[in-house]
Structure formats: structure tokens, C-alpha cells
DRENKOL-634792 format. One record per residue (C-alpha): residue number from 1; residue in one letter; x, y, z. Coordinates in steps of 0.001 Angstrom, whole numbers, padded with zeros to 6 digits, m for minus. Last residue first. Layout:
residues N
    k  r        x        y        z
  NUM  a        X        Y        Z
...
end
This chain:
residues 357
    k  r        x        y        z
  357  r   037086   108260   109450
  356  p   034587   111339   109398
  355  r   035835   111578   105466
  354  i   034016   114610   104122
  353  i   033404   114894   100265
  352  v   033061   118053   098094
  351  k   031417   117707   094780
  350  i   031804   120093   092143
  349  a   034745   122491   093263
  348  g   036713   124322   090944
  347  t   038182   126641   093911
  346  q   037318   130073   092496
  345  h   034076   129308   090772
  344  k   033213   126664   093426
  343  s   033444   129344   096337
  342  a   030625   127699   098384
  341  a   032269   124325   098291
  340  v   035472   125614   099212
  339  e   034039   127476   102146
  338  f   031926   124382   103035
  337  a   035357   122277   103175
  336  r   037035   124813   105427
  335  v   034277   124545   108153
  334  a   034415   120677   107899
  333  d   038233   120489   108488
  332  a   037607   118303   111593
  331  l   035549   116005   109376
  330  a   038650   115149   107168
  329  f   038555   116836   103561
  328  r   038198   115503   100151
  327  h   037739   117835   096930
  326  t   037247   117458   093186
  325  i   034841   114288   093285
  324  m   032772   114756   090071
  323  p   035002   112589   087700
  322  g   034264   109840   090172
  321  v   030454   109824   089569
  320  r   029793   107478   086653
  319  v   026436   106598   085809
  318  a   025800   103498   083766
  317  g   028670   101711   085482
  316  e   026402   098841   086485
  315  a   026635   099585   090128
  314  l   025875   103103   089799
  313  l   022688   102428   087705
  312  e   021683   099837   090330
  311  l   022252   102147   093135
  310  g   020194   104943   091197
  309  r   017441   102384   091081
  308  g   017560   101699   094911
  307  f   017335   105352   095400
  306  d   014211   105744   093092
  305  g   012465   103126   095068
  304  p   012084   105816   097778
  303  l   010490   108144   095594
  302  n   012264   111375   095158
  301  n   012777   114624   096428
  300  s   010759   117346   094622
  299  s   010328   118047   090827
  298  t   008996   120911   089256
  297  t   006799   121755   086042
  296  v   006777   123671   082929
  295  r   005000   121934   079853
  294  k   004956   122672   076274
  293  e   001760   121523   074486
  292  g   002493   123316   071300
  291  a   002165   126767   072696
  290  l   003695   127436   076148
  289  k   005785   130543   075275
  288  g   003167   131869   073014
  287  a   000314   131536   075441
  286  d   002105   133512   078177
  285  l   004549   131899   081220
  284  a   006091   134711   082804
  283  l   009190   133853   085134
  282  g   009212   137146   087332
  281  a   010682   135177   090573
  280  a   012480   132235   089300
  279  a   010463   128826   089329
  278  g   011786   126182   091440
  277  a   015368   124729   091956
  276  m   014880   121782   089866
  275  l   012677   123532   087349
  274  m   011825   120941   084667
  273  l   011037   122307   081310
  272  t   009213   119629   079291
  271  g   008761   119354   075571
  270  g   005530   118774   073522
  269  p   006859   121483   070926
  268  a   010615   121704   071761
  267  l   011972   124051   074201
  266  a   014708   126541   073589
  265  a   012515   129735   074237
  264  l   011452   128214   077460
  263  a   014874   127568   078232
  262  a   016241   130977   077624
  261  q   013493   132281   079984
  260  q   014851   129934   082652
  259  v   018463   131079   082156
  258  a   017340   134748   082503
  257  l   015417   134135   085552
  256  d   018239   132007   087388
  255  g   017094   129063   089441
  254  t   020359   127162   088397
  253  s   019004   123495   088377
  252  d   017269   123590   084913
  251  f   016258   120410   083278
  250  i   015374   120463   079440
  249  a   013665   118169   078018
  248  e   012619   117768   074348
  247  v   014931   120537   073174
  246  g   014233   122695   070228
  245  r   013246   121895   066507
  244  g   015862   123702   065034
  243  g   018426   121045   064248
  242  s   018619   120280   067951
  241  w   022092   121802   068013
  240  s   021092   124905   066373
  239  r   018168   125386   068942
  238  l   020400   124785   071946
  237  e   023246   127080   070391
  236  r   020542   129883   069481
  235  v   018846   129616   072985
  234  l   022193   129529   074945
  233  g   023423   132639   072713
  232  d   020359   134708   073827
  231  p   020717   133960   077553
  230  g   024599   134775   077465
  229  l   027061   132843   075199
  228  e   030491   133658   076479
  227  r   029950   133371   080333
  226  g   027128   130671   079682
  225  d   029682   128105   078357
  224  l   027752   125511   076607
  223  a   029160   122104   076691
  222  v   027970   119736   073687
  221  q   027615   115940   073135
  220  a   027656   115878   076985
  219  g   028972   112484   078192
  218  l   030510   112412   081350
  217  e   033753   113722   080271
  216  r   032103   116444   078546
  215  a   030156   117546   081601
  214  c   033370   117357   083790
  213  d   035005   119902   081398
  212  l   032013   122071   081757
  211  a   031997   121859   085445
  210  a   035524   122452   086041
  209  d   035559   125662   083573
  208  y   032831   127795   085079
  207  v   029602   129585   083916
  206  d   027659   126274   083021
  205  s   025810   124379   080365
  204  a   025114   120743   079367
  203  a   023950   119183   076167
  202  a   022722   115422   075893
  201  a   021902   113098   073095
  200  g   019493   110334   072207
  199  a   017769   109888   075530
  198  g   017433   106135   076222
  197  q   017277   105653   080046
  196  a   021194   105577   080624
  195  l   021190   108860   078558
  194  a   018463   110360   080992
  193  v   020345   109121   084104
  192  q   023574   110314   082839
  191  m   022152   113998   082269
  190  i   020201   113912   085448
  189  s   023494   112876   087358
  188  l   025354   115807   085781
  187  g   022501   118223   086609
  186  i   022448   116964   090186
  185  p   026179   117089   090825
  184  g   026614   120572   089395
  183  g   026385   121182   085593
  182  g   023829   123991   085682
  181  l   021346   124023   082515
  180  v   020879   120440   081735
  179  a   019781   119597   078279
  178  v   017877   116615   076791
  177  r   017501   115484   073218
  176  d   015100   112605   073171
  175  g   015928   109428   071282
  174  a   014115   107032   073509
  173  r   011483   109038   075663
  172  v   012200   111517   078414
  171  e   008802   111402   080616
  170  a   009911   114698   082653
  169  r   008679   113302   085641
  168  d   010754   109971   085068
  167  v   013885   112121   084601
  166  a   013012   114105   087785
  165  h   012613   111015   089941
  164  v   015769   109170   088551
  163  a   017789   112417   089294
  162  v   016585   112748   092861
  161  g   017445   109125   093476
  160  l   020953   110032   091931
  159  g   021279   112922   094293
  158  d   020848   110615   097176
  157  l   022900   107716   095962
  156  f   026029   110178   095351
  155  t   027249   109253   098631
  154  a   027861   105982   097385
  153  h   030653   106930   095259
  152  e   032723   107997   098644
  151  f   031782   104820   100220
  150  g   033022   102540   097548
  149  v   031198   100586   095084
  148  h   033126   097357   093822
  147  d   031781   095460   096863
  146  p   028149   095896   096163
  145  l   026675   098138   098718
  144  e   023994   097058   101103
  143  h   020885   099670   101309
  142  v   020111   100728   104765
  141  s   016479   102582   104760
  140  e   014725   099694   106036
  139  r   016804   099777   109451
  138  w   016039   103284   109811
  137  i   019297   105379   110500
  136  p   021133   106739   113465
  135  m   024322   108621   112519
  134  l   028001   108393   113889
  133  e   031208   110046   113455
  132  a   029395   113144   112210
  131  l   028667   115242   109034
  130  g   025752   112528   108223
  129  g   023065   114075   110168
  128  p   021109   114129   113512
  127  n   018772   116926   114778
  126  l   020041   117928   118350
  125  g   017426   118238   120871
  124  r   016001   114870   119947
  123  e   012135   115842   120065
  122  e   012254   118115   116943
  121  w   013464   115011   114744
  120  g   011049   115233   111975
  119  a   012772   117618   109548
  118  g   016354   119290   110486
  117  h   017649   118377   106848
  116  g   020477   116428   107862
  115  l   018473   113069   108300
  114  h   014663   113796   106996
  113  a   011601   112812   108852
  112  t   008722   113415   106484
  111  n   005488   114838   107996
  110  a   004927   117097   104813
  109  c   005034   114091   102446
  108  l   005653   115184   099072
  107  q   008008   112365   098297
  106  p   005388   109952   099689
  105  a   003324   110344   096381
  104  g   001593   106949   096206
  103  r  m001859   108299   097122
  102  r  m001696   107273   100765
  101  c   001511   109027   101239
  100  d   000209   112107   099744
   99  p  m002955   112004   102044
   98  c  m000645   111411   105279
   97  e  m000384   108042   106725
   96  g   003023   106447   105587
   95  c   004978   109124   107538
   94  p   007655   109521   104788
   93  r   011360   108632   105680
   92  f   014443   110379   104570
   91  a   018152   109545   104546
   90  l   018302   106463   102289
   89  l   021848   105318   103232
   88  g   024418   103778   101281
   87  a   025884   100606   103117
   86  r   028636   098584   104100
   85  v   027315   095972   106356
   84  p   028919   094636   109600
   83  r   027466   091330   110640
   82  g   025355   090451   113941
   81  d   022030   090653   112383
   80  l   022724   094191   110691
   79  e   025527   096255   111853
   78  v   025888   099508   109842
   77  v   029229   100704   107980
   76  g   029080   103969   106191
   75  a   027516   105984   103443
   74  v   025939   109543   103540
   73  e   024502   112303   101446
   72  h   022321   113826   104060
   71  g   024724   116161   105840
   70  l   023962   118714   108357
   69  i   024105   118315   112358
   68  m   021330   120600   113630
   67  a   021002   123023   116419
   66  p   018345   125694   116853
   65  p   016026   124036   114565
   64  n   015412   125717   111080
   63  p   012562   127880   110603
   62  k   010155   126897   107787
   61  h   010146   128796   104533
   60  y   007164   128006   102471
   59  g   006139   125690   099572
   58  l   005841   122457   101399
   57  t   008463   120371   099431
   56  h   010578   122862   097640
   55  v   010645   125750   100377
   54  a   010719   123091   103448
   53  w   013610   121139   101805
   52  p   015492   124408   101108
   51  n   015292   125764   104495
   50  e   017367   128997   104424
   49  g   019623   130445   107016
   48  a   022847   130640   104717
   47  l   024349   127551   106259
   46  y   020902   125797   105080
   45  r   021561   126982   101629
   44  l   025033   125551   101501
   43  d   023449   122311   102917
   42  s   021041   122477   099930
   41  g   023925   122562   097517
   40  c   025205   119128   098800
   39  i   028170   118478   100956
   38  g   029068   114683   100521
   37  c   029240   112360   103465
   36  a   031860   109578   103859
   35  h   032717   106837   106288
   34  v   029946   107282   108850
   33  a   029545   104544   111569
   32  c   025812   104006   111186
   31  l   023738   103016   114202
   30  v   020450   101248   113719
   29  e   016802   102295   114176
   28  g   013647   100490   114316
   27  p   013684   100711   118199
   26  v   015342   104088   119159
   25  p   019186   104654   118256
   24  e   021282   106384   121031
   23  p   023123   109370   119061
   22  a   026554   110411   120295
   21  p   026579   113490   122695
   20  v   028450   116280   120979
   19  r   032265   117132   120400
   18  e   032150   119957   118124
   17  v   032978   121209   114488
   16  s   031253   124695   113759
   15  l   028866   126073   111516
   14  h   027340   129390   112426
   13  g   026591   131358   109358
   12  p   022787   131189   109868
   11  g   022003   129352   113168
   10  r   023596   126661   115265
    9  l   025009   124369   112418
    8  v   026978   121434   113812
    7  a   029590   119470   112193
    6  a   030210   116523   114455
    5  l   032726   114815   116688
    4  m   031489   112084   119049
    3  e   030529   111620   122586
    2  s   029776   108633   124846
    1  m   027096   109153   127625
end
């Protein structure tokens, strides 16, 4: 049996780069030679012992498998019909048979098989993911890349699918003002998708310079520093920026109670607060905060078709991802890469990319 290099998680805090058996695809799968894989915020949560996919999709913590290869933001080369194909990979597959799948909500499928998330691969022993030299992938999940879209940029397609789904759920209309609270890759992708789909202007907030600078470069009309403003100042600035009316769509990816309370106070009548990281413990929703048909909801995962829409936006240049890439590492240095990603306020990391080859 052939071997490969992979970053394997064997329990909370126990990530190591090892030689492991190479995956053997079953019928319906092809093998991807991984060229780039991004580190997502959910990868950091798996490392800490959490299961973010289960929490946000199923509503409860599900134990992680004893051994899993992390990484679901993946691009590489697969062989299809005898030719090599440069591809971005849709890393999840809903079952197609459960009530959620049948009603057109496969993003909520509890039986999803998800590469790099430890879901749906229980019988394989070592759950596969993208932080490896090779990864199995379902044939229908292979999206051929245009020549001008590189592997590193294609690792953002997973997050772009999430962004497209969130913007759709928020029902952003032409001319709306949007605000993203948390200027990481998901927040900055949401901001760009909203602008590409007709939003009139966007604001962003964060608490470190790299994210604020990147938000300005990618189209934020205002970038608000939470270190200086605090929650009350954030409300004041957002309401002032919106002419006193409030913001029509606010996307929070911080999960912070004070930030979410500020977002409620800055929301316009008929507006939507989208909680990308779930509701913070203690978030109170009383009649006054929800007056005027304000809506508070969440967004989980994305529809399979959202991945293709994200690729179109990326290929057209409507969404730019290059400015978000701050660090690159070889697969052998994956442990160090996670340390850099986890210490973003000190390192200035936004997106850390690992290159297995």
C-alpha cells in the first residue's frame, strides 16, 4: 500500500504531520493530487476539540473521530476521462434522501459526508481531508477551473459558497447597506458577494489592522476599529454611516455577545441580522429590539449550486481573494501554519495556505 504525507488530528491539540496510507477511491470517486488547501476557522476549532459542523448544522456537539485529516478548502488536479483537470473541490455531499434533502435544503442534511470535517467517513478509519498529498473526491464535486484561476485562489471557493448562501438568506436588495462584523475570509467574502449582487455600500469592523486594511482594499466604504470604538461606538458609527436609519443587512462572524447586541441596535427596520457563528449565550431578543419586522437568523453551510456561483464571481473578478492570502507553508510545516493562523492578532494572518506540492 502506498503512503503519503498528511496533517492528522488525533485529539484536541494533537496535530502532527505523518506518513499515512494513501486513500483508495471507491466507485464514484476520483483521486485529487492536492496543490493548495486553506486553513479555515473551523479547522482551528477542530484542533481545540470542538465540532463546528455538528454544532451549526445539527445543533449539538458530536464527538470527533479519533483520527482525521483536516482541510476542506481544497484545489488540485484530478484525472477525468484520461486527462488531468485543474479543479476546485466541493468538499461535502448530502445524502439526497433525508427530509431536508427532499425539501430542497441539502445544506441541513444530517447525513452529509464532509471531507476534512470528520462527517460521513466513519468506516474508513482515517477520515480524509485536504491537508494531505492526496484526497478522494466524488466525481460530481469536481469543478474545472478556468486557466486564469490559480489553485490558491480556488481554495476560497468553499467560503465563497458559504457567502453566497448567507447573502441569499439575508435577502439583500439593490441599494441596501450591508455591514460585516468580523473581517476574516468569510466576512470579507460576504461583503464582496453582497456588493456584486447589488448592495449599495458596505462597512466592515474588526479588532486588528490586517483585517481592517484588507476590508478597505476589497471595497469597504468604512472600516471600523472595534478596539477604539467598543460596542456603543460601533452602534453610533453604523447608524451615522447609514444616515440614522440603520443597516439593512448585518453579518456577524464574531460570535461575541456585545457585538451581536450592537448589531441589533444598528439594524434598520425590516433588516436582517445574520449570525454566521450562531447566537452568543445571553443574547436577548425583546419586542423593542425586533420592532419594525427586524429579523435575526443563522446561515448553515451552503447549497451545492452556491459553489458554482462563487466560482463564477471569482472568475469574473467580481470577488477578489488575493489580498486575503497572508501566509503560505509547505505541508511539512502544517503545525507551524496552524500556530500562525491561531495567533492572527500577532501575526497579521487572514488566510493561511498550505501547499502540499
